[in-house]
C-alpha positions, 0 to 999 in steps of 0.5 A: 625495269621498264625494259624488262620483257616478262616470261608469263606461263598460263597452265590449266586443263582443257577448255579452262580459257587459257588459250584465248586468254594467252593470245589476247594477253600476248597482243595487249603486251606486244609479246609472242604467244606460244600455244604449246598444246598446238605443238603437241597436237601437230606431233599427234597429227603426224602420228595419226597420218602415219597410221601409227597407234598412240601407244607405238612408242618405237614408231613415234620415236622414229618420226621425231627426227624428221618432225618440224613444228613451227608457230607463226603469227599472221594477221593476229592469228597463230599459224601452226606449221608441221614440216612446212605445211599449214595444219592450224585447222587439222590439229583441232580435229576430234581425232587429234583431241582424243589422241593428243594426251597419249602422244604427248606423254611420250617422254622424247616427244615432250623433250623435243618440244620443250627444247623448242619452247625454251629456245623461243623464250630466250629473250623473254617477252612471251606468253606460254600456255599448256599443262606443265609450263610453270612447273617443268618447262619454265620453273622460274617464269616471271609470272605464273597462272593456273586456270581452272573452271567447272566441268559444265562450263568447260564443256559448254565452251568446247561445244561452242567452239565446235559449233562455230566450226560446223561440228555437232557434238553432245554436251554430256559426251564432251563432259566425259571426254574432258573428265577423261582428258583431265584424268590422263593429263593428271596421272601421266608419268611424264610432266603431269598437269599440276599447279605450280606452287607459286602460280596464281589460280584463276577460276574462270567458270564465271569470268568473261574472256575480257575479265580474264585478260584484264586480270593477267595484264593488270598483274603483269603491269604491276610486275613490270612496275607500271601499275 
C-alpha cells in the first residue's frame, strides 16, 4: 500500500480555501497540484483578449483548437501557460473572475479541459481542485473533499488577496459577486458545483490554512496506511 499514489479532489465554491489548501497538501505529500480553475481562467482570458462576448459560443468554439493550457511547478509556485505564454497573474484579473463562470459552462470548453486533467492524473500522485472534480472529472478518486465557508469569511479572504496585489475593493461588493458566482456555478447545465456523495465536508470558516492542510494530509496518510 505504501507505493500507492492517491488521486485527491478538493471541490468547493469560490474563496472557500481550496486552492491554497490543495497547493500545500500537494507539497506535503510530494504530489502534483492542479488548479483546474486556473485552466478555465486561461481559456476565459483568451476569449476576452479575442474581443468575444462570453455568450458567443460559436466564437469560443473556434478558439478551442488553437488553445493550449499548461500548468507547471516552478520554485514551489504554479505557473500557468496559455499558448506558451505565462499568464499566471493575468488570469486573476477582476475581468476574468467575472467572466469565467460563463465561459467554463460551455460544454466543449469543459470537455477539452477534463481530457487534459485526466491525462495529468494517469499515474496518481495528484491533488486537483475545482468545482466538479469529485463528481464529474474523477468520480472514482481515492479521496474527495468539499470545502465550504460562510459568505462573509469568503469575502474577507478575497479582499485580502486583492489588497496583496494592490487592488482596492469593497467587501460588500465582493460578497454580492461571490453570491452571484455561487448561483451561476450551482445552476449551470454543464458540470454544476455539487458535493459528491462520498466527499468529506470541511467548513473552513473558522479554520486556519494550516489546520485545513493538516486535516487533509492526516486523512491521506490514513488512506495510505501510514497513520
